[in-house]
N, C-alpha and C positions, 0 to 999 in steps of 0.2 A: 573579681568584678566582670571579667569576660563572661563567667557562668551564669551570674545575676541578670547580666544584660540578654543573654541568650533565652533565658527562662522568660524573662519579661516580653520580650519580643514575641515568644511563642505563645504567650497567654494573650497579648494583644490581638495576635492573629487568628487564635480560636474565638476570640470574643467576638471579632469582626465578622468572621466566618458564620458565627451562630447567629450574629444579628442579620447579616445578609439573608440567611436561610429563613429568618423569622419574617423579615420584609417579603420574601419571594412567597412565603405561605400565605402572607396577608394579602398580598395582590392575587395570588390564586384563588383564595376564597372568594373575594370580590368578584373576580372574573367568574368564577363558576355560579356564584350567586346571580349576577347579572346575567348570564346565559340562561340561567332556570327561569328567572322572573320573565325573561323576554319569550321564551318558549311558551310558557302560559298565555302571555299577551298576544302572542302572533296567531292570526287567522290559520296560519298554515302548521302551526304548532313548532316552529323552530325560529331562533333568533336570526338566522340567515334570511329570512325573509325580509329583513329591513336593509339589505344592502342594496344600494343603486346600482344599475349597470353603467358601464362606461358611455360616456356620452356619444362616441363614435361608433359604437355597437348599434347600430340603426335597427337591427331585427329584433334587439331586446327592449328597445325604447316603447313605450305606450303610446298608441298613434291612433289616428282616425283612418279606419281601412279604406276610406275614400280619398285619403291624403297621404298616402305611403312616404316615409321619411327616404329622401336621398341626399346625397353628399351635394349635388348640383342646387337643391332647393335650399338646403342649410347655408350654403354660401352664399346664394342671393338674398335669402332672409337676414342673414346677419348686416349685410350691408344695407339693407332698407329700413332695418330698426334703428339704424344709427344715422340716417341720411337726412340731414337737414334740407336738402335740396327738393324734399317731397312737399314742404310745408308751404305750397302755393295758394291755398285757400284761406289765407289768413285775413282776419277782419280789416286790418289795415295794411296798407301797401308795403310799411316800414317793417310789417312783420314778417314778410314773404320770406322763406328759407331761412327762417331763425330758430326752428325747433325740431325736433323730432319725436319719435316713440321714446327714445332714451332720455328726453328731457325729464320726465317723470318717472324712469325707471334706471337709475343709475348703478351700473356694476358693484362699485364700490360701497354703495349703500343698500346693497341685498336686492338690487333691482328694484328699489323703491326710491321716492323723491329724498332730497336732503333736508327737506322742511317739513312743516306738518301736513302740507298739501301740495299736490303737484300743479305745476304752471307751465303750460305748453304755449299756444298762442297769447300774446298779451303780457308774457312775462321777459323779463330782463336782468342779466346777470348770473352767475353762477355762484361766486364765493368759493367756499371750500366744499367741493364735492356737492354742489347745489344747495348748500345751506343760505346763501345769499341771493337766491331767485326771488324777485318781488314783482309787483305790479309794474308795467311800464306806463309812465304818466300820460301818455296819449291814449291809453285805453280805460274806458269806464268799466267798473267792476262786472257790470253784466255782458261786456264784450270778451271777457278772458274765457279762454279755455281752461277751466277749473271744474272739479267735481265736488260734491257734497260730502264725500267721504275719502278717507286716504286710500290712495292706490294700493292695491295689494303687490305682495313680492311676486314675481316672476318666476323666481327658482320654484322648481317642482311642480310647475303648472302641468307638467305631462300626465300627473296621477289624478287630474280632476275630469270628470265628465261634463261639469257644469263650471261655468265661471261667473265672477261678479260676485260682490258681497251677498248677493240674493240668490246666486246659482240661477240667474235667470237665463243664461244663454247656452245652447246645446239643445239637441232635439231629444236625447235620449236622458238616461241617468234619472235625476230628479224631476226632470220635466216631462217624463213619459204620464200622459194623461192630462197635461195642461194645454194642449194643442188650441183649445179654444181661447185661451188667454193671448196667444202670440200676437204681437201688433195690437193688441186691444189695451191691456193695462199698462203696457209699456211698448211703444211705438217700435224702438228699436229691436225688439225680440221678433218682428215680423220675420227676421233672418233666419230664425230658427225652421222656418218652412222648407228650407233648402235641404235639411235634414243632415247638417254636418255636426261633429262635437263642438264642445263649449268653445275652445281656443279658436278653432277656424270661424265659427259663427260670430263670435265677438271681434275678432279681428277683422273680418269683413265690415261689420258695422263700424268699428273703431277708425278705420281710415277716413271715413266720411265724418264721423263725430269730430275726429281731431284735426280736421282741416288739411288733409294730405290728398295729393294728386297724383294719381297712376294713369299715364296713357301712353300710347306708342311715341308721341313727339316728345313728351318729356323723358321717356327712357332712353329714346336716340340721343337727346341733348345731354342726358347726365351719364351716358355710357352703361346703361344696364340692359340694353336691348339682347346682347349676345348671351347674358346670363340667363334672361328669361327663355331664349331658345334653348338654351342647355338644359334647364330645368323642367320645361313643359314643351318638348318638342312633338309631344302627342296632341296638344290642345290647337284647335283652330288660329291661325295668326290672326282672325278677325277678334278674337277674344283673350288671346294670350296676355296682353299687356294690360291688366285690368286689376281693379282692387281684389276680385275674386281670386285671382292666381297669385297677386302679391300676398294676399292673406295666407294662402297655402304655403309660400315659401315662408312667410315670418312664422307662421304657426309650426313648421317643420324645425326652423331655428330654436324656438322658445321650449320646444320638446327635449332639446338637448342640455339645457340649463338646469344641470344637476350638481350639486355641490358634493360630489362623490370623493374629494381629497379632504373632507372635514376629519378631525381626530376620530370621531365616533364612527365614522366609515371605515376609516383605518383600522380600529379595534375590530370591527365587525368582520373585517377580512383577514384577520389573525394577528395583528400588531397590537400584542398585548401593553405595550408600553406607550401607546399612542394618547391614552387617557391617564390623568394622576388619580390616586386612591380617592380624593375629595369628588372629582368628577364621576368616577365610578358609583361612589355612593349616591350622588346626585342623580345618576342614570337609574339606580335602582329605585330611588324615590319616585321618579318619572312613570316606572312601569308598575309600581305598588301603591304606595300611600298617597302620594300627591294625584293619582288618577289620571295624569295626562294623557295617557294612551287610549283612555276610555274615547277621548275625540281625536286626537292626533294619532291615528293608527295606521296610516299608509306608510311605505317605505320614505316618502317625503315629508312625514309627519304632519300631514295636512288630511282632510277628508272633504267629501261632497255633502256632509251633514250640515244641518244650519241648528244654531242655539242661540237662546237670550241668555245674557250673563249680565244685563243691565248696565252696561258702561255708558259713560256721556258721549255726546255727539260732537262732531267738528267745529260747528258754530260757536260752541260754549269755550274754545280754546281762546278766542279773541284775537287769533293769529291767521285766520284764514279769509279769502275773498269770495264775496258773492255766494256764502253759504248761508242757505236760507232754512229756517227752522221748520219750514213746511214742505221741504223736498221729500216726496215720496220715497227716495232711497234710503232715507232714515228709519222707514219702517222694516228695513230687510226684506227678508223673504215675502212678508205681508204685503209690501208694496207691490210685489208682482202678482201674488194669488189672491189678494183680497181677503184672504182667511183671517179670521181673529186668532186662532191658533198660531198662526205663522207671523205675527206681529212681532217686530224687533228682533227677529231671529237672523243670525248673519252666519255665512259659511265659515268653516274651520280654515284658518289660515296656516300656512307652512311655518316652521321654526328655526330653518338654519339661515346663517348668517344676518341674524336680526341685531347684534350688538352694535353695528355700524349705522343703523338707521334708528337714533333713539326716540322714535314716536311709535306708539303701539295701540292697537284696536283701531276700529273704522274711523273713530273720532279722535284719534292721536291724543287720548286722555292721559296715557302713563309715558314717562320721558325715561323710563330705565327699566331693565329686564327683572330687577329685583323689585321694582314697584308692582310689576306684573305679576311675579310670584307671590307677593305680599296680598295684592288683591284676590287672588284664587285662594290663598291660606285663610283669608279672613272670611271669604264667602258671604260678602254683603253687598249689594247691588248699590251703585251709586246715582243712577238715573231714575228718578222718582216717576218718569212717565210710563216705563216700562211696567206693566201689571204683573204682580207677584204670581199669578197663575202662570204665566208664560216663561217664567225663569225656569231654566234648565235643572232637573233635581241632581245633575251631576255638580251643580254650583253651590257647594256648601261648604262650611270650614272645614280645613284639612287638619288643622292642630299640629302644624309642625313646628318645632322648636328652632331657634336661630341657627343652631348649626346645619339643620336640615334645609332651612331657606337658603343660607349660604352655599351649600353643596348643591342643590337644584339650581340655583342662579349659576354657579360656576359651569355646571355642566350645559346649560342653554347657551352661555356666552362663549365658551370656549371650545367645548367639544363638538358643537355643531357649527363652528365657524370654518369654513373653507377660505382661506387668506388669499387663494388666487383665481376668484371667479372673473377677473379681467381678462383671462385666456379666452373667455367668449366673446370679446370685443374686438372689433377689426383694427388694425393699426392705422385705417386711413378709409375714408369712404370716396367713391368714384367722382363725385362732384367737385372734391378738392376742397369743400366748406369745411369749417371748423365744427366738432361735434362733440357732445351731444347737443349744443346749442351754437348758433350763430349769430346772435346779436352783438353788437360793437362791443357793449360793456363785458360780454360774456368772453369774446376774443381776446380783450385785454386781460382779463382774470385767469384766463387758461393758458396765456401766452401763445396764442396760435394766430394772432391777427396779422 
Protein backbone atom coordinates (compact mmCIF):
# COMPACT_ATOMS: atom_id res chain seq x y z
CA UNK A 1 0.00 0.00 0.00
CA UNK A 2 2.83 2.39 0.90
CA UNK A 3 4.52 1.69 -2.47
CA UNK A 4 1.27 2.35 -4.40
CA UNK A 5 0.76 5.60 -2.49
CA UNK A 6 4.33 6.69 -3.21
CA UNK A 7 3.95 5.93 -6.92
CA UNK A 8 0.64 7.80 -7.01
CA UNK A 9 2.11 10.88 -5.31
CA UNK A 10 5.05 10.81 -7.73
CA UNK A 11 2.66 10.58 -10.69
CA UNK A 12 0.58 13.52 -9.46
CA UNK A 13 3.74 15.55 -8.85
CA UNK A 14 4.98 14.88 -12.39
CA UNK A 15 1.55 15.67 -13.81
CA UNK A 16 1.35 18.97 -11.92
CA UNK A 17 4.88 19.91 -12.91
CA UNK A 18 4.10 19.17 -16.55
CA UNK A 19 0.89 21.21 -16.29
CA UNK A 20 2.76 24.15 -14.73
CA UNK A 21 5.37 23.99 -17.49
CA UNK A 22 2.61 24.07 -20.08
CA UNK A 23 1.00 27.06 -18.36
CA UNK A 24 4.35 28.85 -18.26
CA UNK A 25 4.89 28.08 -21.94
CA UNK A 26 1.41 29.44 -22.74
CA UNK A 27 2.09 32.63 -20.82
CA UNK A 28 5.52 32.89 -22.41
CA UNK A 29 4.08 32.56 -25.91
CA UNK A 30 1.46 35.21 -25.20
CA UNK A 31 4.09 37.53 -23.76
CA UNK A 32 6.38 37.02 -26.73
CA UNK A 33 3.53 37.57 -29.18
CA UNK A 34 2.41 40.73 -27.39
CA UNK A 35 5.95 42.10 -27.34
CA UNK A 36 6.31 41.36 -31.05
CA UNK A 37 3.06 43.00 -32.16
CA UNK A 38 3.76 46.03 -29.99
CA UNK A 39 7.26 46.37 -31.45
CA UNK A 40 5.65 46.58 -34.90
CA UNK A 41 2.99 49.06 -33.72
CA UNK A 42 5.42 51.36 -31.94
CA UNK A 43 6.80 54.42 -33.79
CA UNK A 44 10.12 53.59 -32.08
CA UNK A 45 9.88 49.88 -33.01
CA UNK A 46 9.94 48.77 -29.38
CA UNK A 47 7.10 47.88 -27.03
CA UNK A 48 8.88 49.75 -24.22
CA UNK A 49 7.90 53.04 -25.88
CA UNK A 50 4.46 52.56 -24.29
CA UNK A 51 5.94 52.77 -20.78
CA UNK A 52 4.94 55.92 -18.92
CA UNK A 53 7.52 57.76 -16.80
CA UNK A 54 7.18 58.11 -13.05
CA UNK A 55 5.03 61.09 -12.14
CA UNK A 56 7.76 62.59 -10.00
CA UNK A 57 10.42 62.32 -12.70
CA UNK A 58 9.73 65.81 -13.99
CA UNK A 59 12.57 65.80 -16.51
CA UNK A 60 10.95 62.79 -18.23
CA UNK A 61 7.47 64.33 -18.45
CA UNK A 62 6.24 65.97 -21.64
CA UNK A 63 5.91 69.69 -20.94
CA UNK A 64 5.68 73.13 -22.45
CA UNK A 65 9.25 74.51 -22.46
CA UNK A 66 7.78 77.87 -21.48
CA UNK A 67 6.34 76.28 -18.35
CA UNK A 68 8.93 73.80 -17.01
CA UNK A 69 7.56 71.48 -14.34
CA UNK A 70 8.81 71.94 -10.78
CA UNK A 71 7.79 70.43 -7.47
CA UNK A 72 6.59 73.82 -6.28
CA UNK A 73 4.30 74.29 -9.28
CA UNK A 74 2.87 70.79 -8.95
CA UNK A 75 2.16 71.30 -5.24
CA UNK A 76 0.37 74.59 -5.89
CA UNK A 77 -1.49 73.23 -8.91
CA UNK A 78 -2.76 70.22 -6.98
CA UNK A 79 -4.30 72.49 -4.35
CA UNK A 80 -5.79 74.94 -6.86
CA UNK A 81 -7.37 72.18 -8.93
CA UNK A 82 -9.44 71.00 -5.94
CA UNK A 83 -9.90 74.39 -4.24
CA UNK A 84 -13.59 75.31 -4.00
CA UNK A 85 -12.63 78.68 -2.54
CA UNK A 86 -11.74 79.91 -6.03
CA UNK A 87 -15.35 79.68 -7.24
CA UNK A 88 -16.23 83.28 -6.49
CA UNK A 89 -17.55 84.34 -9.89
CA UNK A 90 -20.71 82.25 -9.56
CA UNK A 91 -23.92 83.47 -11.18
CA UNK A 92 -25.75 83.31 -7.83
CA UNK A 93 -24.28 84.36 -4.50
CA UNK A 94 -25.34 81.02 -3.00
CA UNK A 95 -23.17 79.29 -5.59
CA UNK A 96 -19.99 81.05 -4.50
CA UNK A 97 -17.18 78.74 -3.32
CA UNK A 98 -19.24 75.60 -3.99
CA UNK A 99 -17.36 74.16 -7.00
CA UNK A 100 -13.84 73.45 -8.24
CA UNK A 101 -12.08 72.10 -11.32
CA UNK A 102 -12.46 68.68 -9.72
CA UNK A 103 -16.26 68.99 -9.68
CA UNK A 104 -16.14 67.78 -13.28
CA UNK A 105 -12.89 65.80 -13.07
CA UNK A 106 -13.20 63.35 -10.17
CA UNK A 107 -10.13 61.12 -9.62
CA UNK A 108 -12.14 58.00 -8.79
CA UNK A 109 -14.07 58.50 -12.04
CA UNK A 110 -10.91 58.63 -14.13
CA UNK A 111 -10.79 62.44 -13.74
CA UNK A 112 -14.16 62.72 -15.47
CA UNK A 113 -17.67 63.48 -14.15
CA UNK A 114 -19.70 60.85 -12.35
CA UNK A 115 -22.65 61.50 -14.67
CA UNK A 116 -23.25 62.11 -18.37
CA UNK A 117 -22.28 65.78 -18.11
CA UNK A 118 -20.09 67.83 -15.82
CA UNK A 119 -21.77 70.48 -13.65
CA UNK A 120 -19.77 73.14 -11.82
CA UNK A 121 -21.55 76.41 -10.91
CA UNK A 122 -25.29 75.80 -10.79
CA UNK A 123 -24.94 72.26 -9.54
CA UNK A 124 -25.82 70.71 -6.24
CA UNK A 125 -25.07 67.36 -4.65
CA UNK A 126 -22.43 64.70 -5.09
CA UNK A 127 -24.07 61.30 -4.59
CA UNK A 128 -21.74 58.38 -5.23
CA UNK A 129 -18.60 60.01 -6.62
CA UNK A 130 -20.53 62.62 -8.56
CA UNK A 131 -23.38 60.53 -9.95
CA UNK A 132 -25.91 62.47 -7.87
CA UNK A 133 -24.94 65.95 -8.99
CA UNK A 134 -27.80 67.86 -10.58
CA UNK A 135 -29.18 71.34 -11.20
CA UNK A 136 -29.72 73.58 -8.21
CA UNK A 137 -33.33 74.71 -8.31
CA UNK A 138 -32.44 78.40 -8.05
CA UNK A 139 -30.50 78.23 -11.34
CA UNK A 140 -32.08 78.33 -14.76
CA UNK A 141 -30.53 75.87 -17.19
CA UNK A 142 -28.92 78.64 -19.21
CA UNK A 143 -27.23 79.95 -16.04
CA UNK A 144 -25.45 76.68 -15.28
CA UNK A 145 -21.78 76.07 -16.04
CA UNK A 146 -22.25 73.02 -18.24
CA UNK A 147 -20.87 72.02 -21.62
CA UNK A 148 -22.49 70.52 -24.70
CA UNK A 149 -20.04 67.60 -24.72
CA UNK A 150 -18.80 65.29 -21.98
CA UNK A 151 -15.59 66.51 -20.28
CA UNK A 152 -12.50 64.59 -21.35
CA UNK A 153 -10.38 62.67 -18.89
CA UNK A 154 -7.34 64.57 -17.65
CA UNK A 155 -5.26 61.42 -17.30
CA UNK A 156 -2.44 61.37 -19.85
CA UNK A 157 -3.15 64.94 -20.94
CA UNK A 158 0.62 65.44 -20.98
CA UNK A 159 0.76 63.56 -24.29
CA UNK A 160 -1.39 66.17 -26.06
CA UNK A 161 -0.15 69.23 -27.91
CA UNK A 162 -3.74 70.37 -28.38
CA UNK A 163 -6.67 70.07 -26.01
CA UNK A 164 -10.50 70.00 -26.15
CA UNK A 165 -12.52 67.61 -28.29
CA UNK A 166 -11.78 69.82 -31.30
CA UNK A 167 -8.09 70.22 -30.49
CA UNK A 168 -8.71 73.96 -30.59
CA UNK A 169 -6.33 75.01 -27.81
CA UNK A 170 -2.58 75.26 -28.18
CA UNK A 171 -0.39 77.27 -30.52
CA UNK A 172 1.44 74.29 -32.03
CA UNK A 173 0.66 70.79 -33.24
CA UNK A 174 -2.70 70.60 -35.01
CA UNK A 175 -3.09 74.35 -34.85
CA UNK A 176 -0.04 75.38 -36.82
CA UNK A 177 -1.36 77.33 -39.77
CA UNK A 178 -4.71 78.15 -38.12
CA UNK A 179 -3.59 81.43 -36.58
CA UNK A 180 -6.14 83.38 -38.61
CA UNK A 181 -8.92 81.48 -36.79
CA UNK A 182 -7.79 82.13 -33.22
CA UNK A 183 -10.39 84.21 -31.46
CA UNK A 184 -12.52 84.34 -34.63
CA UNK A 185 -14.41 81.05 -34.97
CA UNK A 186 -14.09 80.50 -31.22
CA UNK A 187 -13.50 83.55 -29.03
CA UNK A 188 -11.84 81.44 -26.35
CA UNK A 189 -9.03 80.46 -28.71
CA UNK A 190 -7.72 84.04 -28.72
CA UNK A 191 -5.52 82.70 -25.91
CA UNK A 192 -3.52 80.70 -28.48
CA UNK A 193 -1.81 83.93 -29.52
CA UNK A 194 0.14 83.75 -26.25
CA UNK A 195 2.03 80.83 -27.78
CA UNK A 196 1.54 78.17 -25.10
CA UNK A 197 0.76 74.48 -25.45
CA UNK A 198 -2.77 73.14 -25.23
CA UNK A 199 -2.99 72.55 -21.49
CA UNK A 200 -1.59 75.93 -20.54
CA UNK A 201 -3.77 77.72 -23.11
CA UNK A 202 -7.00 75.99 -22.15
CA UNK A 203 -6.39 76.44 -18.43
CA UNK A 204 -5.82 80.19 -18.81
CA UNK A 205 -9.15 80.47 -20.55
CA UNK A 206 -10.78 77.80 -18.40
CA UNK A 207 -10.34 79.63 -15.13
CA UNK A 208 -12.42 82.48 -16.53
CA UNK A 209 -14.90 80.21 -18.32
CA UNK A 210 -15.54 78.20 -15.18
CA UNK A 211 -16.02 81.25 -12.99
CA UNK A 212 -12.85 81.03 -10.91
CA UNK A 213 -11.12 84.01 -9.32
CA UNK A 214 -7.35 84.36 -8.85
CA UNK A 215 -5.94 87.56 -7.35
CA UNK A 216 -3.56 88.63 -4.59
CA UNK A 217 -6.30 89.43 -2.08
CA UNK A 218 -7.99 86.05 -2.43
CA UNK A 219 -4.68 84.17 -2.35
CA UNK A 220 -3.83 85.97 0.87
CA UNK A 221 -7.21 85.08 2.33
CA UNK A 222 -7.08 81.42 1.33
CA UNK A 223 -3.42 80.96 2.25
CA UNK A 224 -1.85 80.39 -1.18
CA UNK A 225 0.36 83.47 -1.44
CA UNK A 226 3.46 81.72 -0.10
CA UNK A 227 2.98 78.81 -2.51
CA UNK A 228 2.75 81.22 -5.47
CA UNK A 229 5.94 82.89 -4.20
CA UNK A 230 7.74 79.54 -4.03
CA UNK A 231 6.53 78.38 -7.44
CA UNK A 232 7.06 81.66 -9.31
CA UNK A 233 9.78 83.54 -7.50
CA UNK A 234 11.08 84.88 -10.85
CA UNK A 235 7.72 86.38 -11.84
CA UNK A 236 7.03 90.06 -11.08
CA UNK A 237 4.95 90.30 -7.92
CA UNK A 238 2.47 92.50 -9.79
CA UNK A 239 1.69 89.58 -12.17
CA UNK A 240 2.34 86.54 -10.01
CA UNK A 241 -1.08 86.00 -8.41
CA UNK A 242 -3.04 85.77 -11.64
CA UNK A 243 -4.93 83.29 -13.85
CA UNK A 244 -1.82 83.06 -16.06
CA UNK A 245 0.42 81.75 -13.31
CA UNK A 246 -2.37 79.69 -11.74
CA UNK A 247 -2.72 78.06 -15.15
CA UNK A 248 1.01 77.28 -15.19
CA UNK A 249 0.70 75.56 -11.81
CA UNK A 250 -2.45 73.62 -12.68
CA UNK A 251 -0.97 72.56 -16.02
CA UNK A 252 2.23 71.34 -14.35
CA UNK A 253 0.10 69.30 -11.95
CA UNK A 254 -2.05 67.85 -14.74
CA UNK A 255 1.06 66.67 -16.59
CA UNK A 256 1.83 64.38 -13.65
CA UNK A 257 -1.53 62.56 -13.87
CA UNK A 258 -0.22 59.31 -15.28
CA UNK A 259 -1.88 55.95 -14.53
CA UNK A 260 1.56 54.35 -14.45
CA UNK A 261 0.63 51.68 -11.89
CA UNK A 262 -2.01 50.00 -14.08
CA UNK A 263 -1.46 46.25 -14.74
CA UNK A 264 -0.51 46.91 -18.37
CA UNK A 265 2.15 49.38 -17.24
CA UNK A 266 3.47 46.85 -14.74
CA UNK A 267 3.60 44.23 -17.50
CA UNK A 268 5.49 46.64 -19.75
CA UNK A 269 8.02 47.17 -16.98
CA UNK A 270 8.67 43.45 -16.60
CA UNK A 271 5.99 41.93 -14.36
CA UNK A 272 4.65 39.25 -16.70
CA UNK A 273 2.10 38.14 -14.06
CA UNK A 274 0.39 41.56 -13.97
CA UNK A 275 -2.12 40.56 -16.67
CA UNK A 276 -4.14 37.36 -17.13
CA UNK A 277 -3.96 35.28 -20.31
CA UNK A 278 -7.31 36.71 -21.42
CA UNK A 279 -6.05 40.26 -20.90
CA UNK A 280 -2.91 39.52 -22.90
CA UNK A 281 -5.06 38.11 -25.69
CA UNK A 282 -7.10 41.31 -25.56
CA UNK A 283 -3.93 43.40 -25.71
CA UNK A 284 -2.76 41.45 -28.77
CA UNK A 285 -6.12 42.23 -30.43
CA UNK A 286 -5.72 45.90 -29.48
CA UNK A 287 -2.45 46.06 -31.40
CA UNK A 288 -3.51 43.84 -34.32
CA UNK A 289 -6.97 42.78 -35.49
CA UNK A 290 -8.99 45.41 -33.62
CA UNK A 291 -6.69 48.17 -34.87
CA UNK A 292 -7.15 50.31 -31.75
CA UNK A 293 -3.51 51.37 -31.85
CA UNK A 294 -4.04 53.03 -35.23
CA UNK A 295 -5.66 55.90 -33.33
CA UNK A 296 -4.63 55.36 -29.70
CA UNK A 297 -0.91 55.25 -30.35
CA UNK A 298 0.86 57.31 -27.69
CA UNK A 299 2.03 55.86 -24.38
CA UNK A 300 -1.13 57.43 -22.95
CA UNK A 301 -3.18 55.60 -25.60
CA UNK A 302 -4.51 58.91 -26.92
CA UNK A 303 -3.49 61.12 -29.84
CA UNK A 304 -3.72 64.63 -31.23
CA UNK A 305 -5.53 63.40 -34.36
CA UNK A 306 -9.25 63.90 -35.02
CA UNK A 307 -11.66 61.36 -36.50
CA UNK A 308 -15.38 61.04 -37.20
CA UNK A 309 -16.95 57.77 -36.08
CA UNK A 310 -20.57 58.91 -36.15
CA UNK A 311 -21.62 58.68 -32.50
CA UNK A 312 -24.64 60.47 -31.04
CA UNK A 313 -24.50 63.78 -29.20
CA UNK A 314 -25.00 64.66 -25.55
CA UNK A 315 -28.39 66.34 -25.98
CA UNK A 316 -29.76 63.03 -27.27
CA UNK A 317 -29.27 61.31 -23.91
CA UNK A 318 -32.18 63.19 -22.33
CA UNK A 319 -30.06 63.51 -19.17
CA UNK A 320 -28.12 66.71 -19.90
CA UNK A 321 -28.77 70.35 -19.06
CA UNK A 322 -28.73 73.24 -21.52
CA UNK A 323 -27.36 71.00 -24.26
CA UNK A 324 -28.13 72.72 -27.54
CA UNK A 325 -28.29 70.66 -30.76
CA UNK A 326 -27.03 73.78 -32.57
CA UNK A 327 -23.93 74.07 -30.35
CA UNK A 328 -20.95 74.62 -32.66
CA UNK A 329 -18.88 72.27 -30.49
CA UNK A 330 -20.95 69.36 -31.78
CA UNK A 331 -19.27 69.92 -35.13
CA UNK A 332 -15.99 68.82 -33.57
CA UNK A 333 -12.86 70.05 -35.32
CA UNK A 334 -15.04 71.51 -38.04
CA UNK A 335 -16.63 73.90 -35.56
CA UNK A 336 -13.18 75.42 -35.10
CA UNK A 337 -11.74 75.30 -38.62
CA UNK A 338 -14.97 75.72 -40.59
CA UNK A 339 -13.73 73.14 -43.08
CA UNK A 340 -16.27 70.65 -44.39
CA UNK A 341 -13.76 67.81 -44.20
CA UNK A 342 -13.29 68.47 -40.46
CA UNK A 343 -16.96 68.35 -39.56
CA UNK A 344 -17.90 65.92 -36.76
CA UNK A 345 -14.30 64.90 -36.20
CA UNK A 346 -13.25 64.67 -32.56
CA UNK A 347 -9.86 64.24 -30.92
CA UNK A 348 -8.77 60.76 -29.87
CA UNK A 349 -9.32 60.36 -26.08
CA UNK A 350 -7.10 58.38 -23.72
CA UNK A 351 -8.17 54.88 -22.58
CA UNK A 352 -6.96 54.41 -19.00
CA UNK A 353 -9.33 54.16 -15.98
CA UNK A 354 -12.48 54.22 -18.08
CA UNK A 355 -14.42 51.50 -16.31
CA UNK A 356 -15.27 53.68 -13.29
CA UNK A 357 -16.96 56.38 -15.36
CA UNK A 358 -19.56 54.51 -17.39
CA UNK A 359 -20.26 57.14 -20.06
CA UNK A 360 -18.31 57.07 -23.29
CA UNK A 361 -17.66 59.29 -26.32
CA UNK A 362 -18.26 63.05 -26.48
CA UNK A 363 -22.00 62.50 -26.24
CA UNK A 364 -22.04 59.88 -23.44
CA UNK A 365 -23.87 57.64 -25.91
CA UNK A 366 -22.46 54.35 -24.60
CA UNK A 367 -22.71 53.06 -21.05
CA UNK A 368 -20.17 50.24 -20.85
CA UNK A 369 -16.80 49.43 -22.34
CA UNK A 370 -18.26 46.32 -23.90
CA UNK A 371 -20.78 48.53 -25.73
CA UNK A 372 -17.86 50.63 -26.98
CA UNK A 373 -16.02 47.54 -28.23
CA UNK A 374 -19.18 46.25 -29.90
CA UNK A 375 -19.73 49.62 -31.58
CA UNK A 376 -16.26 49.53 -33.12
CA UNK A 377 -16.64 45.86 -34.00
CA UNK A 378 -19.90 46.53 -35.87
CA UNK A 379 -18.39 49.58 -37.59
CA UNK A 380 -21.77 51.18 -38.31
CA UNK A 381 -22.24 54.91 -37.53
CA UNK A 382 -25.24 55.69 -35.30
CA UNK A 383 -25.59 59.42 -36.02
CA UNK A 384 -27.27 60.12 -39.36
CA UNK A 385 -26.18 63.76 -39.29
CA UNK A 386 -22.56 62.82 -39.89
CA UNK A 387 -21.79 62.68 -43.64
CA UNK A 388 -20.62 59.28 -44.82
CA UNK A 389 -17.62 60.81 -46.55
CA UNK A 390 -16.39 62.23 -43.21
CA UNK A 391 -16.44 58.88 -41.41
CA UNK A 392 -12.90 57.64 -40.85
CA UNK A 393 -11.83 54.74 -43.10
CA UNK A 394 -10.40 53.22 -39.91
CA UNK A 395 -13.97 52.80 -38.65
CA UNK A 396 -15.21 49.60 -40.28
CA UNK A 397 -16.40 46.13 -39.19
CA UNK A 398 -13.67 44.25 -37.32
CA UNK A 399 -15.24 40.77 -37.45
CA UNK A 400 -14.24 39.84 -33.91
CA UNK A 401 -16.09 36.91 -32.36
CA UNK A 402 -17.59 36.95 -28.85
CA UNK A 403 -14.47 35.55 -27.19
CA UNK A 404 -12.36 38.24 -28.84
CA UNK A 405 -14.79 40.96 -27.78
CA UNK A 406 -14.62 39.61 -24.21
CA UNK A 407 -10.82 39.59 -24.26
CA UNK A 408 -10.48 43.12 -25.62
CA UNK A 409 -13.05 44.42 -23.14
CA UNK A 410 -11.19 42.74 -20.28
CA UNK A 411 -7.94 44.38 -21.38
CA UNK A 412 -9.57 47.82 -21.46
CA UNK A 413 -11.40 47.38 -18.16
CA UNK A 414 -8.75 45.74 -16.03
CA UNK A 415 -5.31 46.03 -17.60
CA UNK A 416 -5.69 49.78 -18.13
CA UNK A 417 -7.08 50.46 -14.66
CA UNK A 418 -4.80 52.12 -12.12
CA UNK A 419 -6.71 51.59 -8.88
CA UNK A 420 -4.85 54.28 -6.92
CA UNK A 421 -5.16 57.53 -8.89
CA UNK A 422 -6.47 59.16 -5.71
CA UNK A 423 -2.77 59.51 -4.87
CA UNK A 424 -2.92 62.60 -7.07
CA UNK A 425 -5.54 64.31 -4.86
CA UNK A 426 -4.58 66.42 -1.83
CA UNK A 427 -5.70 65.33 1.64
CA UNK A 428 -7.09 68.83 2.27
CA UNK A 429 -7.27 72.28 0.68
CA UNK A 430 -6.01 75.45 2.33
CA UNK A 431 -9.42 77.12 2.56
CA UNK A 432 -10.61 74.28 4.77
CA UNK A 433 -13.66 73.90 2.51
CA UNK A 434 -15.14 70.62 1.38
CA UNK A 435 -13.95 69.47 -2.02
CA UNK A 436 -14.44 68.78 -4.87
CA UNK A 437 -17.86 70.39 -4.12
CA UNK A 438 -18.81 72.61 -1.23
CA UNK A 439 -22.57 73.12 -1.55
CA UNK A 440 -24.66 72.11 1.46
CA UNK A 441 -26.01 68.89 -0.06
CA UNK A 442 -22.55 67.77 -1.20
CA UNK A 443 -21.20 68.47 2.27
CA UNK A 444 -23.80 66.16 3.79
CA UNK A 445 -23.35 63.44 1.16
CA UNK A 446 -19.55 63.54 1.42
CA UNK A 447 -19.65 63.68 5.21
CA UNK A 448 -17.58 66.84 5.52
CA UNK A 449 -20.13 69.40 6.71
